[in-house]
Biotite code that builds the C-alpha atoms (Angstrom):
import biotite.structure as struc

atoms = struc.array([
    struc.Atom([-7.311, -0.380, -12.614], chain_id="A", res_id=1, res_name="GLY", atom_name="CA", element="C"),
    struc.Atom([-6.174, -3.948, -11.894], chain_id="A", res_id=2, res_name="THR", atom_name="CA", element="C"),
    struc.Atom([-7.673, -5.941, -14.802], chain_id="A", res_id=3, res_name="THR", atom_name="CA", element="C"),
    struc.Atom([-4.742, -6.933, -17.017], chain_id="A", res_id=4, res_name="LEU", atom_name="CA", element="C"),
    struc.Atom([-6.605, -9.027, -19.613], chain_id="A", res_id=5, res_name="ARG", atom_name="CA", element="C"),
    struc.Atom([-10.166, -9.725, -20.774], chain_id="A", res_id=6, res_name="VAL", atom_name="CA", element="C"),
    struc.Atom([-11.951, -11.969, -18.255], chain_id="A", res_id=7, res_name="ILE", atom_name="CA", element="C"),
    struc.Atom([-15.170, -13.756, -19.229], chain_id="A", res_id=8, res_name="GLU", atom_name="CA", element="C"),
    struc.Atom([-17.734, -14.123, -16.439], chain_id="A", res_id=9, res_name="ILE", atom_name="CA", element="C"),
    struc.Atom([-20.484, -16.607, -17.420], chain_id="A", res_id=10, res_name="PRO", atom_name="CA", element="C"),
    struc.Atom([-23.986, -15.657, -16.242], chain_id="A", res_id=11, res_name="LEU", atom_name="CA", element="C"),
    struc.Atom([-25.957, -18.466, -17.862], chain_id="A", res_id=12, res_name="THR", atom_name="CA", element="C"),
    struc.Atom([-25.211, -21.112, -20.481], chain_id="A", res_id=13, res_name="GLU", atom_name="CA", element="C"),
    struc.Atom([-25.688, -18.537, -23.235], chain_id="A", res_id=14, res_name="THR", atom_name="CA", element="C"),
    struc.Atom([-24.830, -15.222, -21.561], chain_id="A", res_id=15, res_name="GLN", atom_name="CA", element="C"),
    struc.Atom([-21.589, -13.775, -20.215], chain_id="A", res_id=16, res_name="SER", atom_name="CA", element="C"),
    struc.Atom([-20.227, -10.437, -19.194], chain_id="A", res_id=17, res_name="ILE", atom_name="CA", element="C"),
    struc.Atom([-16.634, -9.371, -19.783], chain_id="A", res_id=18, res_name="TYR", atom_name="CA", element="C"),
    struc.Atom([-14.279, -7.507, -17.460], chain_id="A", res_id=19, res_name="ASP", atom_name="CA", element="C"),
    struc.Atom([-11.789, -5.637, -19.616], chain_id="A", res_id=20, res_name="THR", atom_name="CA", element="C"),
    struc.Atom([-8.678, -3.590, -18.936], chain_id="A", res_id=21, res_name="PRO", atom_name="CA", element="C"),
    struc.Atom([-9.812, -0.043, -18.547], chain_id="A", res_id=22, res_name="GLY", atom_name="CA", element="C"),
    struc.Atom([-8.768, 3.409, -17.595], chain_id="A", res_id=23, res_name="TYR", atom_name="CA", element="C"),
    struc.Atom([-5.687, 3.695, -15.409], chain_id="A", res_id=24, res_name="ILE", atom_name="CA", element="C"),
    struc.Atom([-5.545, 6.945, -13.499], chain_id="A", res_id=25, res_name="ALA", atom_name="CA", element="C"),
    struc.Atom([-2.282, 8.892, -13.604], chain_id="A", res_id=26, res_name="ASP", atom_name="CA", element="C"),
    struc.Atom([-2.158, 8.919, -9.785], chain_id="A", res_id=27, res_name="HIS", atom_name="CA", element="C"),
    struc.Atom([-2.316, 5.120, -9.547], chain_id="A", res_id=28, res_name="SER", atom_name="CA", element="C"),
    struc.Atom([0.855, 3.157, -8.867], chain_id="A", res_id=29, res_name="LEU", atom_name="CA", element="C"),
    struc.Atom([-0.166, 1.007, -11.843], chain_id="A", res_id=30, res_name="LEU", atom_name="CA", element="C"),
    struc.Atom([0.514, 3.980, -14.139], chain_id="A", res_id=31, res_name="ALA", atom_name="CA", element="C"),
    struc.Atom([3.892, 4.715, -12.548], chain_id="A", res_id=32, res_name="LEU", atom_name="CA", element="C"),
    struc.Atom([5.758, 1.383, -12.540], chain_id="A", res_id=33, res_name="VAL", atom_name="CA", element="C"),
    struc.Atom([6.972, -1.092, -15.135], chain_id="A", res_id=34, res_name="GLU", atom_name="CA", element="C"),
    struc.Atom([4.857, -3.967, -16.437], chain_id="A", res_id=35, res_name="LYS", atom_name="CA", element="C"),
    struc.Atom([6.948, -6.607, -14.608], chain_id="A", res_id=36, res_name="ASP", atom_name="CA", element="C"),
    struc.Atom([6.492, -4.669, -11.345], chain_id="A", res_id=37, res_name="THR", atom_name="CA", element="C"),
    struc.Atom([2.715, -4.617, -11.935], chain_id="A", res_id=38, res_name="ILE", atom_name="CA", element="C"),
    struc.Atom([2.769, -8.392, -12.289], chain_id="A", res_id=39, res_name="LYS", atom_name="CA", element="C"),
    struc.Atom([4.733, -8.703, -9.030], chain_id="A", res_id=40, res_name="ALA", atom_name="CA", element="C"),
    struc.Atom([2.322, -6.486, -7.059], chain_id="A", res_id=41, res_name="MET", atom_name="CA", element="C"),
    struc.Atom([-0.999, -7.736, -8.440], chain_id="A", res_id=42, res_name="THR", atom_name="CA", element="C"),
    struc.Atom([-3.063, -10.203, -6.422], chain_id="A", res_id=43, res_name="ALA", atom_name="CA", element="C"),
    struc.Atom([-3.264, -13.631, -8.012], chain_id="A", res_id=44, res_name="LYS", atom_name="CA", element="C"),
    struc.Atom([-5.346, -15.255, -5.275], chain_id="A", res_id=45, res_name="VAL", atom_name="CA", element="C"),
    struc.Atom([-7.634, -14.017, -2.516], chain_id="A", res_id=46, res_name="GLU", atom_name="CA", element="C"),
    struc.Atom([-5.882, -11.395, -0.394], chain_id="A", res_id=47, res_name="ILE", atom_name="CA", element="C"),
    struc.Atom([-5.184, -12.408, 3.196], chain_id="A", res_id=48, res_name="LYS", atom_name="CA", element="C"),
    struc.Atom([-4.833, -9.303, 5.391], chain_id="A", res_id=49, res_name="PRO", atom_name="CA", element="C"),
    struc.Atom([-1.623, -8.866, 7.352], chain_id="A", res_id=50, res_name="LYS", atom_name="CA", element="C"),
    struc.Atom([-1.759, -7.371, 10.840], chain_id="A", res_id=51, res_name="HIS", atom_name="CA", element="C"),
    struc.Atom([0.985, -5.383, 12.547], chain_id="A", res_id=52, res_name="TYR", atom_name="CA", element="C"),
    struc.Atom([1.049, -3.732, 15.955], chain_id="A", res_id=53, res_name="ARG", atom_name="CA", element="C"),
    struc.Atom([2.672, -0.354, 15.309], chain_id="A", res_id=54, res_name="LEU", atom_name="CA", element="C"),
    struc.Atom([3.166, 2.787, 17.361], chain_id="A", res_id=55, res_name="GLY", atom_name="CA", element="C"),
    struc.Atom([5.304, 5.890, 17.586], chain_id="A", res_id=56, res_name="ALA", atom_name="CA", element="C"),
    struc.Atom([8.810, 5.425, 16.199], chain_id="A", res_id=57, res_name="LYS", atom_name="CA", element="C"),
    struc.Atom([7.928, 2.293, 14.182], chain_id="A", res_id=58, res_name="ASP", atom_name="CA", element="C"),
    struc.Atom([8.272, 2.027, 10.413], chain_id="A", res_id=59, res_name="SER", atom_name="CA", element="C"),
    struc.Atom([6.953, -0.594, 8.010], chain_id="A", res_id=60, res_name="LEU", atom_name="CA", element="C"),
    struc.Atom([8.100, -1.121, 4.427], chain_id="A", res_id=61, res_name="SER", atom_name="CA", element="C"),
    struc.Atom([5.269, -2.267, 2.166], chain_id="A", res_id=62, res_name="LEU", atom_name="CA", element="C"),
    struc.Atom([7.433, -3.968, -0.389], chain_id="A", res_id=63, res_name="GLY", atom_name="CA", element="C"),
    struc.Atom([9.922, -1.645, -2.045], chain_id="A", res_id=64, res_name="GLY", atom_name="CA", element="C"),
    struc.Atom([7.251, 0.791, -3.179], chain_id="A", res_id=65, res_name="LEU", atom_name="CA", element="C"),
    struc.Atom([5.832, 2.414, -0.020], chain_id="A", res_id=66, res_name="VAL", atom_name="CA", element="C"),
    struc.Atom([6.999, 2.981, 3.536], chain_id="A", res_id=67, res_name="ARG", atom_name="CA", element="C"),
    struc.Atom([4.753, 3.819, 6.489], chain_id="A", res_id=68, res_name="LEU", atom_name="CA", element="C"),
    struc.Atom([6.267, 5.740, 9.413], chain_id="A", res_id=69, res_name="ASP", atom_name="CA", element="C"),
    struc.Atom([4.382, 6.180, 12.687], chain_id="A", res_id=70, res_name="ILE", atom_name="CA", element="C"),
    struc.Atom([5.457, 9.621, 13.915], chain_id="A", res_id=71, res_name="LEU", atom_name="CA", element="C"),
    struc.Atom([3.276, 9.750, 17.044], chain_id="A", res_id=72, res_name="SER", atom_name="CA", element="C"),
    struc.Atom([0.589, 7.802, 18.842], chain_id="A", res_id=73, res_name="GLY", atom_name="CA", element="C"),
    struc.Atom([0.066, 4.649, 20.872], chain_id="A", res_id=74, res_name="PRO", atom_name="CA", element="C"),
    struc.Atom([0.640, 1.144, 19.573], chain_id="A", res_id=75, res_name="LYS", atom_name="CA", element="C"),
    struc.Atom([-2.386, -0.249, 17.761], chain_id="A", res_id=76, res_name="SER", atom_name="CA", element="C"),
    struc.Atom([-3.173, -3.211, 15.529], chain_id="A", res_id=77, res_name="MET", atom_name="CA", element="C"),
    struc.Atom([-3.252, -2.137, 11.874], chain_id="A", res_id=78, res_name="MET", atom_name="CA", element="C"),
    struc.Atom([-4.596, -4.292, 9.056], chain_id="A", res_id=79, res_name="SER", atom_name="CA", element="C"),
    struc.Atom([-2.969, -4.258, 5.600], chain_id="A", res_id=80, res_name="PHE", atom_name="CA", element="C"),
    struc.Atom([-4.717, -5.419, 2.425], chain_id="A", res_id=81, res_name="TYR", atom_name="CA", element="C"),
    struc.Atom([-2.114, -6.012, -0.291], chain_id="A", res_id=82, res_name="PHE", atom_name="CA", element="C"),
    struc.Atom([-1.306, -8.853, -2.670], chain_id="A", res_id=83, res_name="ALA", atom_name="CA", element="C"),
    struc.Atom([0.000, -11.793, -0.654], chain_id="A", res_id=84, res_name="ASN", atom_name="CA", element="C"),
    struc.Atom([3.415, -11.653, -2.324], chain_id="A", res_id=85, res_name="GLN", atom_name="CA", element="C"),
    struc.Atom([4.096, -8.072, -1.122], chain_id="A", res_id=86, res_name="VAL", atom_name="CA", element="C"),
    struc.Atom([7.001, -8.345, 1.316], chain_id="A", res_id=87, res_name="MET", atom_name="CA", element="C"),
    struc.Atom([6.637, -6.371, 4.578], chain_id="A", res_id=88, res_name="PHE", atom_name="CA", element="C"),
    struc.Atom([9.604, -5.329, 6.710], chain_id="A", res_id=89, res_name="HIS", atom_name="CA", element="C"),
    struc.Atom([9.298, -3.692, 10.136], chain_id="A", res_id=90, res_name="LYS", atom_name="CA", element="C"),
    struc.Atom([12.074, -1.448, 11.428], chain_id="A", res_id=91, res_name="GLN", atom_name="CA", element="C"),
    struc.Atom([12.576, 1.441, 13.817], chain_id="A", res_id=92, res_name="THR", atom_name="CA", element="C"),
    struc.Atom([11.858, 4.915, 12.511], chain_id="A", res_id=93, res_name="LEU", atom_name="CA", element="C"),
    struc.Atom([15.424, 5.954, 13.429], chain_id="A", res_id=94, res_name="ALA", atom_name="CA", element="C"),
    struc.Atom([16.808, 3.371, 10.952], chain_id="A", res_id=95, res_name="ASN", atom_name="CA", element="C"),
    struc.Atom([14.010, 3.549, 8.366], chain_id="A", res_id=96, res_name="ALA", atom_name="CA", element="C"),
    struc.Atom([15.720, 5.618, 5.656], chain_id="A", res_id=97, res_name="ASP", atom_name="CA", element="C"),
    struc.Atom([18.990, 3.727, 5.813], chain_id="A", res_id=98, res_name="LYS", atom_name="CA", element="C"),
    struc.Atom([17.252, 0.331, 5.989], chain_id="A", res_id=99, res_name="SER", atom_name="CA", element="C"),
    struc.Atom([14.645, 0.996, 3.267], chain_id="A", res_id=100, res_name="PHE", atom_name="CA", element="C"),
    struc.Atom([17.068, 2.319, 0.649], chain_id="A", res_id=101, res_name="PHE", atom_name="CA", element="C"),
    struc.Atom([19.745, -0.265, 1.506], chain_id="A", res_id=102, res_name="HIS", atom_name="CA", element="C"),
    struc.Atom([17.175, -3.045, 1.026], chain_id="A", res_id=103, res_name="MET", atom_name="CA", element="C"),
    struc.Atom([16.100, -1.496, -2.300], chain_id="A", res_id=104, res_name="LEU", atom_name="CA", element="C"),
    struc.Atom([19.719, -1.392, -3.434], chain_id="A", res_id=105, res_name="GLU", atom_name="CA", element="C"),
    struc.Atom([20.202, -5.063, -2.479], chain_id="A", res_id=106, res_name="LYS", atom_name="CA", element="C"),
    struc.Atom([16.881, -6.039, -4.144], chain_id="A", res_id=107, res_name="LYS", atom_name="CA", element="C"),
    struc.Atom([15.691, -7.436, -0.806], chain_id="A", res_id=108, res_name="ALA", atom_name="CA", element="C"),
    struc.Atom([12.168, -5.917, -0.963], chain_id="A", res_id=109, res_name="LEU", atom_name="CA", element="C"),
    struc.Atom([9.547, -7.060, -3.445], chain_id="A", res_id=110, res_name="THR", atom_name="CA", element="C"),
    struc.Atom([7.865, -5.741, -5.372], chain_id="A", res_id=111, res_name="PRO", atom_name="CA", element="C"),
    struc.Atom([10.136, -2.862, -6.341], chain_id="A", res_id=112, res_name="ALA", atom_name="CA", element="C"),
    struc.Atom([10.475, -0.600, -9.355], chain_id="A", res_id=113, res_name="SER", atom_name="CA", element="C"),
    struc.Atom([13.568, 0.431, -11.297], chain_id="A", res_id=114, res_name="LYS", atom_name="CA", element="C"),
    struc.Atom([12.021, 3.932, -11.499], chain_id="A", res_id=115, res_name="ARG", atom_name="CA", element="C"),
    struc.Atom([11.816, 4.394, -7.723], chain_id="A", res_id=116, res_name="PHE", atom_name="CA", element="C"),
    struc.Atom([15.138, 3.585, -6.049], chain_id="A", res_id=117, res_name="GLN", atom_name="CA", element="C"),
    struc.Atom([16.537, 6.830, -4.626], chain_id="A", res_id=118, res_name="GLN", atom_name="CA", element="C"),
    struc.Atom([15.225, 9.096, -1.835], chain_id="A", res_id=119, res_name="PRO", atom_name="CA", element="C"),
    struc.Atom([14.414, 11.843, -4.371], chain_id="A", res_id=120, res_name="GLU", atom_name="CA", element="C"),
    struc.Atom([12.094, 9.420, -6.230], chain_id="A", res_id=121, res_name="ASP", atom_name="CA", element="C"),
    struc.Atom([9.732, 9.352, -3.234], chain_id="A", res_id=122, res_name="PHE", atom_name="CA", element="C"),
    struc.Atom([7.579, 12.024, -1.590], chain_id="A", res_id=123, res_name="VAL", atom_name="CA", element="C"),
    struc.Atom([6.121, 12.110, 1.945], chain_id="A", res_id=124, res_name="PRO", atom_name="CA", element="C"),
    struc.Atom([2.398, 12.266, 2.655], chain_id="A", res_id=125, res_name="PHE", atom_name="CA", element="C"),
    struc.Atom([1.481, 12.982, 6.268], chain_id="A", res_id=126, res_name="GLU", atom_name="CA", element="C"),
    struc.Atom([-1.889, 12.450, 7.942], chain_id="A", res_id=127, res_name="ILE", atom_name="CA", element="C"),
    struc.Atom([-3.083, 12.934, 11.521], chain_id="A", res_id=128, res_name="THR", atom_name="CA", element="C"),
    struc.Atom([-5.887, 10.543, 12.393], chain_id="A", res_id=129, res_name="LEU", atom_name="CA", element="C"),
    struc.Atom([-8.982, 11.469, 14.406], chain_id="A", res_id=130, res_name="PRO", atom_name="CA", element="C"),
    struc.Atom([-9.130, 10.631, 18.123], chain_id="A", res_id=131, res_name="GLU", atom_name="CA", element="C"),
    struc.Atom([-11.647, 7.797, 17.671], chain_id="A", res_id=132, res_name="LYS", atom_name="CA", element="C"),
    struc.Atom([-13.167, 5.524, 15.057], chain_id="A", res_id=133, res_name="GLY", atom_name="CA", element="C"),
    struc.Atom([-11.332, 3.802, 12.207], chain_id="A", res_id=134, res_name="ARG", atom_name="CA", element="C"),
    struc.Atom([-9.612, 5.193, 9.153], chain_id="A", res_id=135, res_name="GLN", atom_name="CA", element="C"),
    struc.Atom([-9.053, 3.347, 5.898], chain_id="A", res_id=136, res_name="ASP", atom_name="CA", element="C"),
    struc.Atom([-6.199, 4.644, 3.790], chain_id="A", res_id=137, res_name="ILE", atom_name="CA", element="C"),
    struc.Atom([-6.000, 3.760, 0.092], chain_id="A", res_id=138, res_name="ALA", atom_name="CA", element="C"),
    struc.Atom([-2.678, 3.632, -1.701], chain_id="A", res_id=139, res_name="LEU", atom_name="CA", element="C"),
    struc.Atom([-3.895, 4.036, -5.287], chain_id="A", res_id=140, res_name="ALA", atom_name="CA", element="C"),
    struc.Atom([-3.248, 0.977, -7.422], chain_id="A", res_id=141, res_name="GLY", atom_name="CA", element="C"),
    struc.Atom([-1.424, -0.909, -4.657], chain_id="A", res_id=142, res_name="TYR", atom_name="CA", element="C"),
    struc.Atom([-3.610, -1.694, -1.641], chain_id="A", res_id=143, res_name="GLY", atom_name="CA", element="C"),
    struc.Atom([-5.059, -0.208, 1.526], chain_id="A", res_id=144, res_name="TRP", atom_name="CA", element="C"),
    struc.Atom([-4.824, -0.320, 5.276], chain_id="A", res_id=145, res_name="LEU", atom_name="CA", element="C"),
    struc.Atom([-7.342, 0.014, 8.086], chain_id="A", res_id=146, res_name="SER", atom_name="CA", element="C"),
    struc.Atom([-6.269, 1.751, 11.283], chain_id="A", res_id=147, res_name="VAL", atom_name="CA", element="C"),
    struc.Atom([-7.991, 2.285, 14.661], chain_id="A", res_id=148, res_name="PRO", atom_name="CA", element="C"),
    struc.Atom([-7.833, 6.023, 15.393], chain_id="A", res_id=149, res_name="CYS", atom_name="CA", element="C"),
    struc.Atom([-6.153, 7.442, 18.480], chain_id="A", res_id=150, res_name="PHE", atom_name="CA", element="C"),
    struc.Atom([-4.870, 10.726, 17.066], chain_id="A", res_id=151, res_name="GLY", atom_name="CA", element="C"),
    struc.Atom([-1.727, 9.158, 15.564], chain_id="A", res_id=152, res_name="GLN", atom_name="CA", element="C"),
    struc.Atom([0.357, 10.965, 12.978], chain_id="A", res_id=153, res_name="THR", atom_name="CA", element="C"),
    struc.Atom([1.362, 8.767, 10.027], chain_id="A", res_id=154, res_name="LEU", atom_name="CA", element="C"),
    struc.Atom([3.771, 9.529, 7.211], chain_id="A", res_id=155, res_name="ARG", atom_name="CA", element="C"),
    struc.Atom([3.771, 7.592, 3.969], chain_id="A", res_id=156, res_name="PHE", atom_name="CA", element="C"),
    struc.Atom([6.789, 7.662, 1.701], chain_id="A", res_id=157, res_name="LEU", atom_name="CA", element="C"),
    struc.Atom([5.380, 6.991, -1.772], chain_id="A", res_id=158, res_name="VAL", atom_name="CA", element="C"),
    struc.Atom([6.567, 7.205, -5.377], chain_id="A", res_id=159, res_name="PRO", atom_name="CA", element="C"),
    struc.Atom([6.172, 10.687, -6.858], chain_id="A", res_id=160, res_name="GLN", atom_name="CA", element="C"),
    struc.Atom([2.732, 10.954, -8.444], chain_id="A", res_id=161, res_name="GLY", atom_name="CA", element="C"),
    struc.Atom([0.998, 8.287, -6.326], chain_id="A", res_id=162, res_name="MET", atom_name="CA", element="C"),
    struc.Atom([-2.246, 9.186, -4.522], chain_id="A", res_id=163, res_name="LEU", atom_name="CA", element="C"),
    struc.Atom([-2.696, 8.446, -0.815], chain_id="A", res_id=164, res_name="VAL", atom_name="CA", element="C"),
    struc.Atom([-6.388, 8.768, 0.051], chain_id="A", res_id=165, res_name="LEU", atom_name="CA", element="C"),
    struc.Atom([-7.795, 8.659, 3.614], chain_id="A", res_id=166, res_name="PRO", atom_name="CA", element="C"),
    struc.Atom([-11.349, 7.291, 3.670], chain_id="A", res_id=167, res_name="ILE", atom_name="CA", element="C"),
    struc.Atom([-13.523, 7.120, 6.829], chain_id="A", res_id=168, res_name="PRO", atom_name="CA", element="C"),
    struc.Atom([-14.122, 3.447, 7.558], chain_id="A", res_id=169, res_name="SER", atom_name="CA", element="C"),
    struc.Atom([-17.613, 1.998, 7.673], chain_id="A", res_id=170, res_name="LYS", atom_name="CA", element="C"),
    struc.Atom([-16.483, -0.354, 10.448], chain_id="A", res_id=171, res_name="LEU", atom_name="CA", element="C"),
    struc.Atom([-17.258, 0.695, 13.994], chain_id="A", res_id=172, res_name="SER", atom_name="CA", element="C"),
    struc.Atom([-14.466, 1.329, 16.480], chain_id="A", res_id=173, res_name="HIS", atom_name="CA", element="C"),
    struc.Atom([-13.856, -1.663, 18.713], chain_id="A", res_id=174, res_name="GLU", atom_name="CA", element="C"),
])
């Protein structure tokens, strides 16, 4: 759901395959935001993961489209895989609502959508992680994160209609 135009991929001098725009699922952020927002949130170069050490009572804005709140659990290093231009902002959970919506109002978080600006435009999705291993969490059409598991409880604030999908990681726990 991220191909925006036809891309030719040469195989030999006389053969190519073509990657074309395809089906966009209704639960993908790509189906929920404006075209200019899609351009602002789509990777243009190789994604460089961002790493944040987060624990209970921390909150992290993932641009102006998603917020991650750590409700319980020890501090751990989390890896985020989003387009490099997505602006991250760490704050305390106590100030998260005020900070997130104030920054949206001031256009200080990118990317952001005109359709998702008010608290009622977002819905919470809560997940409690296992006690060990790793958990990958996909934010449909936007990116994903990889988290070491210590029984933390996470809450995502996402645009209404967006899918948050926990996926057991193939990486071993370190």
